C-alpha positions in Angstrom: 31.1 19.1 30.3 29.8 22.5 29.4 27.2 23.2 26.7 29.7 24.1 24.1 31.7 20.9 24.5 28.5 18.9 24.6 27.2 20.6 21.4 30.6 19.9 19.7 30.3 16.2 20.7 26.8 16.1 19.4 27.8 17.6 16.1 30.7 15.2 15.7 28.4 12.2 16.6 26.0 13.4 13.8 28.8 13.4 11.2 29.9 9.9 12.3 26.3 8.6 12.2 25.9 10.0 8.7 29.0 8.1 7.6 27.8 4.8 9.1 24.4 5.3 7.4 26.2 5.8 4.1 27.6 2.3 4.3 24.2 0.8 5.3 22.5 2.8 2.5 24.9 1.4 -0.1 24.1 -2.1 1.0 20.4 -1.6 0.1 20.5 1.1 -2.5 19.9 -1.3 -5.4 17.0 -3.1 -3.6 14.9 -0.2 -2.5 13.7 2.8 -4.5 15.2 6.1 -3.3 11.8 7.6 -2.3 10.8 4.5 -0.5 14.1 4.3 1.3 13.8 8.0 2.4 10.3 7.3 3.7 11.4 4.2 5.7 14.4 6.1 6.9 12.5 8.9 8.5 9.5 6.8 9.5 11.9 4.7 11.7 13.7 7.9 12.8 10.3 9.4 13.8 9.6 6.2 15.8 12.9 6.6 17.7 11.9 10.2 18.7 8.2 9.3 19.4 8.7 7.7 22.8 10.8 10.5 24.5 8.4 13.1 23.0 5.4 11.3 24.5 7.1 11.0 27.8 7.9 14.7 27.8 4.3 15.6 26.9 2.9 13.4 29.7 5.2 15.2 32.2 3.9 18.5 30.8 7.4 19.4 29.5 6.3 19.1 25.9 6.6 22.1 23.6 3.5 24.2 22.7 4.2 25.5 19.2 2.7 28.7 18.0 0.5 27.9 14.9 2.8 30.0 12.6 5.8 28.1 13.8 4.3 24.7 13.2 4.0 25.5 9.5 7.6 26.9 9.3 9.2 24.0 11.1 7.2 21.5 9.1 8.3 23.3 5.9 11.9 23.1 6.9 11.5 19.4 7.5 10.1 18.9 4.0 12.9 21.0 2.5 15.6 19.2 4.3 14.4 15.6 4.0 12.4 15.7 0.8 13.5 18.4 -1.6 17.2 18.0 -0.7 17.1 14.3 -1.3 15.1 14.6 -4.5 17.6 17.1 -5.9 20.6 15.0 -4.8 19.1 11.8 -6.3 18.5 13.7 -9.6 22.1 14.8 -9.7 23.3 11.3 -9.0 21.5 10.0 -12.1 23.8 12.0 -14.3 27.0 13.0 -12.4 29.5 10.6 -10.8 28.9 9.9 -7.1 32.4 11.2 -6.2 31.7 14.5 -7.9 28.4 14.8 -6.1 30.0 13.9 -2.8 32.7 16.5 -3.3 30.4 19.4 -4.2 28.0 18.4 -1.4 30.9 18.5 1.1 31.3 22.2 0.5 28.1 22.8 2.5 30.0 24.2 5.5 31.6 26.8 3.3 28.2 27.6 1.8 26.6 27.8 5.2 29.3 30.2 6.4 28.9 32.4 3.3 25.1 32.5 3.8 25.5 33.2 7.5 27.8 36.1 6.9 25.6 37.5 4.1 22.6 37.4 6.5 24.5 38.9 9.4 24.2 35.7 11.5 27.9 35.2 11.7 31.1 37.4 11.5 33.8 36.4 9.0 36.7 34.7 10.5 39.9 33.8 8.6 40.7 31.0 11.0 37.3 29.4 10.6 37.5 29.7 6.8 40.9 28.1 6.8 39.7 25.3 9.0 36.6 24.6 6.8 38.8 24.6 3.6 41.2 22.1 5.2 38.3 19.8 6.1 36.8 20.0 2.6 40.3 19.3 1.2 40.4 16.2 3.3 37.2 15.0 1.8 38.4 15.8 -1.7 41.6 13.8 -1.1 39.5 10.9 0.2 37.4 11.0 -3.0 40.5 11.1 -5.2 40.0 14.7 -6.3 37.1 13.9 -8.7 37.1 16.2 -11.7 33.8 17.9 -12.4 32.0 15.9 -15.0 29.5 18.1 -16.7 29.8 18.8 -20.4 28.5 21.9 -22.1 28.2 20.6 -25.6 26.1 18.0 -27.3 22.7 16.6 -26.4 23.9 15.6 -22.9 25.1 19.1 -22.1 21.8 20.4 -20.9 21.2 17.4 -18.6 24.6 17.7 -17.1 24.2 21.3 -16.3 20.7 20.6 -15.0 22.2 17.9 -12.7 24.9 20.4 -11.5 22.2 22.9 -10.8 20.2 20.3 -8.8 23.4 19.4 -6.9 24.1 23.1 -6.0 20.5 23.5 -5.1 20.7 20.5 -2.7 23.8 22.0 -1.1 22.3 25.5 -0.7 19.1 23.9 0.7 21.0 22.1 3.4 23.0 25.2 4.3 19.9 27.4 4.4 18.0 24.9 6.6 20.9 24.9 9.0 20.5 28.6 9.4 16.7 28.9 9.4 16.3 26.3 12.2 18.1 28.4 14.8 15.3 30.9 15.7 13.0 28.0 16.4 15.6 26.1 18.4 16.0 29.2 20.6 12.2 29.1 21.4 11.6 25.4 21.5 13.5 22.3 22.7 15.3 20.3 20.1 13.4 17.0 20.7 9.9 18.2 19.8 11.2 20.3 17.0 13.0 17.3 15.6 9.8 15.2 15.8 7.6 17.8 14.2 10.0 18.4 11.3 10.5 14.6 10.7 6.7 14.0 10.9 6.1 16.5 8.2 8.8 14.9 6.0 7.3 11.4 6.5 3.8 12.6 5.5 5.3 14.3 2.4 7.3 11.3 1.4 4.3 9.0 1.9 2.4 11.2 -0.5 5.3 11.1 -2.9 5.5 7.3 -2.8 1.7 7.1 -3.5 2.0 9.7 -6.4 4.9 7.8 -8.0 3.5 4.3 -7.4 6.4 3.3 -5.1 5.7 0.7 -2.5 6.1 2.1 1.0 6.8 -1.3 2.6 8.7 -3.5 0.0 9.6 -7.2 0.5 13.1 -7.3 1.9 15.3 -9.9 3.5 16.2 -9.8 7.2 19.6 -8.5 6.3 18.1 -5.7 4.2 15.6 -4.7 6.9 18.5 -4.6 9.5 20.3 -2.1 7.3 17.1 0.0 6.8 16.5 -0.2 10.6 20.0 1.0 11.3 19.7 3.9 8.8 16.4 5.0 10.5 17.9 4.7 14.0 21.0 6.7 13.0 18.7 9.3 11.4 16.5 9.8 14.4 19.5 10.1 16.9 21.6 12.0 14.5 18.9 14.6 13.6 18.2 15.3 17.2 21.9 15.7 18.0 22.3 18.0 14.9 19.4 20.3 15.9 20.5 20.4 19.5 24.0 21.4 18.4 22.5 24.1 16.1 20.8 25.6 19.1 24.2 26.0 20.9 26.8 26.7 18.2 27.1 28.7 14.9 25.5 26.8 12.0 28.8 26.8 10.0 30.6 25.1 12.9 27.9 22.4 13.3 27.7 21.7 9.6 31.5 21.4 9.4 31.4 18.1 11.2 29.5 16.6 8.2 33.1 16.1 6.8 33.4 13.2 9.2 30.7 11.4 7.2 32.8 10.3 4.2 35.8 9.6 6.4 33.7 7.4 8.7 32.2 5.5 5.8 35.7 4.8 4.3 37.0 3.6 7.7 34.0 1.3 8.2 34.4 -0.2 4.7 38.1 -0.9 5.5 37.2 -2.7 8.7 34.6 -4.8 6.9 37.1 -5.6 4.2 39.8 -6.3 6.7 42.2 -4.0 4.9 44.9 -1.6 6.2 44.1 2.1 5.6 45.8 3.7 2.6 48.0 6.8 2.9 45.3 8.9 1.3 42.8 7.9 4.0 45.3 8.6 6.8 46.1 12.0 5.2 42.5 12.8 4.6 41.6 12.0 8.3 44.5 14.3 9.4 43.3 17.1 7.2 39.7 16.8 8.4 40.7 16.6 12.0 43.2 19.5 11.7 40.6 21.7 9.9 37.9 21.0 12.6 40.5 21.7 15.3 41.5 25.0 13.8 37.9 26.1 13.5 37.1 25.2 17.1 40.4 26.6 18.5 39.6 29.9 16.7 36.3 30.0 18.6 38.0 29.4 21.9 40.5 32.1 21.2 37.8 34.6 20.4 36.0 33.8 23.6 39.2 34.1 25.7 40.0 37.6 24.2 38.8 40.6 26.2 35.6 42.1 25.0 34.8 39.1 22.6 31.9 36.7 23.0 
Protein backbone atom coordinates (compact mmCIF):
# COMPACT_ATOMS: atom_id res chain seq x y z
CA UNK A 1 0.00 0.00 0.00
CA UNK A 2 1.49 3.36 -1.05
CA UNK A 3 1.36 6.53 1.03
CA UNK A 4 -1.67 7.91 -0.82
CA UNK A 5 -3.72 4.76 -0.27
CA UNK A 6 -2.62 4.54 3.37
CA UNK A 7 -3.51 8.21 3.95
CA UNK A 8 -6.92 7.67 2.33
CA UNK A 9 -7.53 4.69 4.62
CA UNK A 10 -6.46 6.77 7.64
CA UNK A 11 -8.84 9.59 6.68
CA UNK A 12 -11.69 7.09 6.23
CA UNK A 13 -10.92 5.49 9.61
CA UNK A 14 -11.08 8.93 11.22
CA UNK A 15 -14.56 9.53 9.82
CA UNK A 16 -15.74 6.12 11.03
CA UNK A 17 -14.31 6.69 14.52
CA UNK A 18 -16.03 10.09 14.68
CA UNK A 19 -19.35 8.39 13.93
CA UNK A 20 -18.79 5.70 16.57
CA UNK A 21 -17.84 8.38 19.11
CA UNK A 22 -21.11 10.23 18.28
CA UNK A 23 -23.10 7.21 19.45
CA UNK A 24 -21.06 6.90 22.66
CA UNK A 25 -21.35 10.65 23.28
CA UNK A 26 -25.13 10.54 22.99
CA UNK A 27 -25.17 7.80 25.62
CA UNK A 28 -23.55 10.07 28.23
CA UNK A 29 -24.45 13.56 27.00
CA UNK A 30 -27.13 14.03 29.68
CA UNK A 31 -24.88 12.79 32.49
CA UNK A 32 -21.66 14.75 31.88
CA UNK A 33 -21.27 18.50 31.35
CA UNK A 34 -20.02 19.38 27.83
CA UNK A 35 -16.76 20.96 29.05
CA UNK A 36 -16.07 18.04 31.39
CA UNK A 37 -16.76 15.51 28.64
CA UNK A 38 -14.41 17.36 26.29
CA UNK A 39 -11.70 17.41 29.00
CA UNK A 40 -12.05 13.68 29.70
CA UNK A 41 -12.21 12.88 25.99
CA UNK A 42 -8.90 14.52 25.19
CA UNK A 43 -7.23 13.54 28.46
CA UNK A 44 -7.83 9.88 27.60
CA UNK A 45 -6.85 10.56 23.99
CA UNK A 46 -3.60 12.10 25.22
CA UNK A 47 -3.00 9.00 27.33
CA UNK A 48 -3.39 6.85 24.22
CA UNK A 49 -0.70 8.88 22.45
CA UNK A 50 1.62 9.21 25.45
CA UNK A 51 3.15 5.71 25.36
CA UNK A 52 4.22 5.71 21.69
CA UNK A 53 5.50 9.30 22.08
CA UNK A 54 7.63 8.29 25.08
CA UNK A 55 8.95 5.26 23.22
CA UNK A 56 9.89 7.45 20.27
CA UNK A 57 11.66 9.96 22.53
CA UNK A 58 13.66 7.20 24.27
CA UNK A 59 14.81 5.85 20.93
CA UNK A 60 15.87 9.42 19.98
CA UNK A 61 13.27 9.56 17.23
CA UNK A 62 11.15 12.15 19.01
CA UNK A 63 10.51 15.53 17.46
CA UNK A 64 12.45 18.59 18.54
CA UNK A 65 10.03 21.45 18.01
CA UNK A 66 11.25 24.96 17.34
CA UNK A 67 10.01 27.28 20.14
CA UNK A 68 7.84 29.33 17.75
CA UNK A 69 6.26 26.14 16.39
CA UNK A 70 5.37 24.89 19.87
CA UNK A 71 3.15 27.91 20.43
CA UNK A 72 1.56 27.64 16.98
CA UNK A 73 0.77 23.91 17.26
CA UNK A 74 -0.54 24.38 20.81
CA UNK A 75 -2.72 27.25 19.59
CA UNK A 76 -4.16 25.08 16.82
CA UNK A 77 -4.95 22.39 19.38
CA UNK A 78 -6.84 24.88 21.55
CA UNK A 79 -8.71 26.24 18.53
CA UNK A 80 -9.75 22.81 17.29
CA UNK A 81 -10.56 21.10 20.57
CA UNK A 82 -11.73 23.99 22.73
CA UNK A 83 -12.99 26.95 20.69
CA UNK A 84 -14.68 24.76 18.07
CA UNK A 85 -16.49 22.69 20.70
CA UNK A 86 -17.56 25.76 22.70
CA UNK A 87 -19.02 27.37 19.56
CA UNK A 88 -20.74 24.15 18.53
CA UNK A 89 -22.24 23.59 21.98
CA UNK A 90 -23.48 27.19 22.05
CA UNK A 91 -25.21 26.68 18.70
CA UNK A 92 -26.79 23.42 19.90
CA UNK A 93 -28.45 25.27 22.79
CA UNK A 94 -30.63 27.18 20.29
CA UNK A 95 -30.64 25.41 16.94
CA UNK A 96 -31.91 21.88 16.26
CA UNK A 97 -29.20 19.19 16.30
CA UNK A 98 -30.04 18.13 12.73
CA UNK A 99 -29.58 21.69 11.45
CA UNK A 100 -26.24 21.98 13.26
CA UNK A 101 -25.07 18.63 11.89
CA UNK A 102 -26.05 19.59 8.34
CA UNK A 103 -24.28 22.95 8.37
CA UNK A 104 -21.24 21.46 10.11
CA UNK A 105 -21.07 18.75 7.43
CA UNK A 106 -20.29 21.44 4.84
CA UNK A 107 -16.78 21.69 6.34
CA UNK A 108 -15.17 19.91 3.32
CA UNK A 109 -16.63 22.54 0.98
CA UNK A 110 -15.51 25.35 3.28
CA UNK A 111 -12.04 23.77 3.49
CA UNK A 112 -11.82 23.59 -0.31
CA UNK A 113 -12.89 27.23 -0.69
CA UNK A 114 -10.34 28.40 1.90
CA UNK A 115 -7.61 26.28 0.31
CA UNK A 116 -8.31 27.76 -3.13
CA UNK A 117 -8.46 31.30 -1.75
CA UNK A 118 -5.10 30.82 -0.01
CA UNK A 119 -3.52 29.20 -3.04
CA UNK A 120 -3.08 25.85 -1.26
CA UNK A 121 -5.23 23.93 -3.76
CA UNK A 122 -6.41 24.36 -7.35
CA UNK A 123 -10.12 24.39 -8.13
CA UNK A 124 -11.36 21.08 -9.51
CA UNK A 125 -14.90 20.59 -10.79
CA UNK A 126 -14.70 16.86 -10.15
CA UNK A 127 -13.70 17.38 -6.52
CA UNK A 128 -16.43 19.98 -6.02
CA UNK A 129 -19.07 17.63 -7.44
CA UNK A 130 -17.80 14.79 -5.25
CA UNK A 131 -17.92 16.91 -2.09
CA UNK A 132 -21.42 18.19 -2.95
CA UNK A 133 -22.64 14.61 -3.39
CA UNK A 134 -21.16 13.61 -0.04
CA UNK A 135 -22.80 16.57 1.72
CA UNK A 136 -26.09 15.74 -0.04
CA UNK A 137 -25.87 12.23 1.38
CA UNK A 138 -25.52 13.64 4.89
CA UNK A 139 -28.44 16.01 4.24
CA UNK A 140 -30.61 13.10 3.14
CA UNK A 141 -29.63 11.12 6.22
CA UNK A 142 -30.64 14.05 8.44
CA UNK A 143 -33.96 14.40 6.65
CA UNK A 144 -33.15 17.70 4.93
CA UNK A 145 -33.55 19.78 8.12
CA UNK A 146 -34.77 23.25 7.31
CA UNK A 147 -32.68 26.06 8.80
CA UNK A 148 -34.35 27.13 12.03
CA UNK A 149 -33.27 30.65 12.83
CA UNK A 150 -35.83 33.41 12.98
CA UNK A 151 -35.05 37.04 12.38
CA UNK A 152 -37.99 38.55 14.23
CA UNK A 153 -39.02 38.75 17.84
CA UNK A 154 -36.94 38.51 21.02
CA UNK A 155 -35.45 35.16 19.97
CA UNK A 156 -34.23 36.46 16.62
CA UNK A 157 -30.92 37.78 17.93
CA UNK A 158 -30.13 34.55 19.80
CA UNK A 159 -30.92 32.45 16.74
CA UNK A 160 -28.66 34.50 14.52
CA UNK A 161 -25.94 34.44 17.20
CA UNK A 162 -26.25 30.65 17.31
CA UNK A 163 -25.98 30.50 13.52
CA UNK A 164 -22.88 32.70 13.64
CA UNK A 165 -21.35 30.42 16.27
CA UNK A 166 -22.11 27.37 14.12
CA UNK A 167 -20.54 28.96 11.04
CA UNK A 168 -17.58 29.98 13.19
CA UNK A 169 -17.12 26.38 14.36
CA UNK A 170 -17.23 25.13 10.77
CA UNK A 171 -14.73 27.72 9.54
CA UNK A 172 -12.47 27.02 12.55
CA UNK A 173 -12.37 23.31 11.73
CA UNK A 174 -11.64 24.02 8.07
CA UNK A 175 -8.93 26.57 8.86
CA UNK A 176 -7.19 24.25 11.33
CA UNK A 177 -7.13 21.52 8.69
CA UNK A 178 -5.18 23.85 6.41
CA UNK A 179 -2.94 25.47 9.02
CA UNK A 180 -1.63 22.15 10.35
CA UNK A 181 -0.03 21.12 7.05
CA UNK A 182 3.23 23.19 7.25
CA UNK A 183 3.99 21.70 10.68
CA UNK A 184 3.17 18.18 9.51
CA UNK A 185 5.74 18.64 6.75
CA UNK A 186 8.39 19.49 9.36
CA UNK A 187 7.41 17.14 12.20
CA UNK A 188 5.98 13.66 12.54
CA UNK A 189 2.23 13.33 13.10
CA UNK A 190 2.56 11.49 16.43
CA UNK A 191 4.40 14.16 18.49
CA UNK A 192 2.43 16.91 16.76
CA UNK A 193 -0.82 15.19 17.77
CA UNK A 194 0.37 14.82 21.37
CA UNK A 195 1.46 18.46 21.66
CA UNK A 196 -1.81 19.83 20.25
CA UNK A 197 -3.90 17.54 22.43
CA UNK A 198 -1.83 18.36 25.55
CA UNK A 199 -2.46 22.08 25.00
CA UNK A 200 -6.19 21.45 24.65
CA UNK A 201 -6.29 19.36 27.85
CA UNK A 202 -4.57 22.13 29.82
CA UNK A 203 -6.97 24.72 28.39
CA UNK A 204 -10.06 22.59 29.07
CA UNK A 205 -8.87 21.86 32.64
CA UNK A 206 -8.66 25.60 33.22
CA UNK A 207 -12.09 26.07 31.67
CA UNK A 208 -13.54 23.40 33.99
CA UNK A 209 -12.03 25.18 37.00
CA UNK A 210 -13.24 28.60 35.82
CA UNK A 211 -16.82 27.38 35.28
CA UNK A 212 -16.97 25.22 38.41
CA UNK A 213 -17.34 21.97 36.46
CA UNK A 214 -16.05 18.76 38.02
CA UNK A 215 -13.23 17.25 35.96
CA UNK A 216 -13.85 13.73 37.29
CA UNK A 217 -17.60 13.25 37.93
CA UNK A 218 -19.19 10.24 39.59
CA UNK A 219 -20.23 7.90 36.77
CA UNK A 220 -21.38 4.32 36.45
CA UNK A 221 -19.21 1.62 34.89
CA UNK A 222 -21.30 1.80 31.71
CA UNK A 223 -20.88 5.58 31.52
CA UNK A 224 -17.12 5.36 32.07
CA UNK A 225 -16.87 2.69 29.37
CA UNK A 226 -18.49 5.10 26.91
CA UNK A 227 -16.23 7.96 28.00
CA UNK A 228 -13.23 5.64 27.65
CA UNK A 229 -14.25 4.66 24.14
CA UNK A 230 -14.75 8.31 23.18
CA UNK A 231 -11.24 9.12 24.40
CA UNK A 232 -9.71 6.08 22.70
CA UNK A 233 -11.34 6.91 19.38
CA UNK A 234 -10.25 10.55 19.72
CA UNK A 235 -6.60 9.66 20.31
CA UNK A 236 -6.41 7.17 17.42
CA UNK A 237 -8.63 9.24 15.13
CA UNK A 238 -6.75 12.50 15.68
CA UNK A 239 -3.40 10.87 14.94
CA UNK A 240 -4.81 9.29 11.75
CA UNK A 241 -6.34 12.61 10.74
CA UNK A 242 -3.09 14.55 11.15
CA UNK A 243 -1.08 11.83 9.42
CA UNK A 244 -3.48 11.95 6.47
CA UNK A 245 -3.27 15.76 6.35
CA UNK A 246 0.48 15.43 5.88
CA UNK A 247 -0.06 13.27 2.78
CA UNK A 248 -3.25 14.54 1.11
CA UNK A 249 -4.97 17.84 0.35
CA UNK A 250 -6.92 19.11 3.34
CA UNK A 251 -10.26 19.21 1.50
CA UNK A 252 -9.83 15.55 0.57
CA UNK A 253 -9.09 14.47 4.15
CA UNK A 254 -11.94 16.50 5.65
CA UNK A 255 -14.35 15.04 3.07
CA UNK A 256 -14.22 11.71 4.92
CA UNK A 257 -15.92 13.35 7.92
CA UNK A 258 -19.12 12.67 5.96
CA UNK A 259 -18.70 9.06 7.06
CA UNK A 260 -19.34 10.13 10.67
CA UNK A 261 -23.14 10.62 10.59
CA UNK A 262 -23.55 7.59 8.31
CA UNK A 263 -21.53 5.39 10.68
CA UNK A 264 -23.49 6.66 13.68
CA UNK A 265 -26.81 5.88 11.97
CA UNK A 266 -25.61 2.39 10.98
CA UNK A 267 -24.43 1.59 14.53
CA UNK A 268 -27.74 2.72 15.99
CA UNK A 269 -29.59 0.44 13.58
CA UNK A 270 -27.44 -2.51 14.63
CA UNK A 271 -28.00 -1.76 18.32
CA UNK A 272 -31.76 -1.45 17.73
CA UNK A 273 -31.75 -4.59 15.53
CA UNK A 274 -33.56 -2.80 12.73
CA UNK A 275 -33.24 -3.03 8.97
CA UNK A 276 -31.77 0.05 7.25
CA UNK A 277 -34.27 2.45 5.70
CA UNK A 278 -34.19 3.46 2.04
CA UNK A 279 -32.97 6.93 3.04
CA UNK A 280 -29.96 5.47 4.89
CA UNK A 281 -29.09 3.21 1.94
CA UNK A 282 -29.37 6.10 -0.51
CA UNK A 283 -27.39 8.37 1.79
CA UNK A 284 -24.58 5.80 2.05
CA UNK A 285 -24.60 5.49 -1.75
CA UNK A 286 -24.36 9.28 -2.19
CA UNK A 287 -21.53 9.63 0.33
CA UNK A 288 -19.59 6.70 -1.15
CA UNK A 289 -20.12 7.96 -4.72
CA UNK A 290 -19.06 11.50 -3.79
CA UNK A 291 -15.87 10.31 -2.09
CA UNK A 292 -15.10 7.99 -4.98
CA UNK A 293 -15.50 10.80 -7.53
CA UNK A 294 -13.17 13.07 -5.55
CA UNK A 295 -10.53 10.34 -5.22
CA UNK A 296 -10.87 9.19 -8.84
CA UNK A 297 -10.42 12.79 -10.01
CA UNK A 298 -7.14 12.93 -8.10
CA UNK A 299 -5.92 9.68 -9.67
CA UNK A 300 -6.88 10.96 -13.12
CA UNK A 301 -4.89 14.17 -12.62
CA UNK A 302 -1.84 12.22 -11.50
CA UNK A 303 -2.06 9.92 -14.50
CA UNK A 304 -2.30 12.80 -17.00
CA UNK A 305 1.02 13.94 -18.55
CA UNK A 306 2.55 16.94 -16.82
CA UNK A 307 0.16 16.85 -13.83
CA UNK A 308 1.17 16.04 -10.26
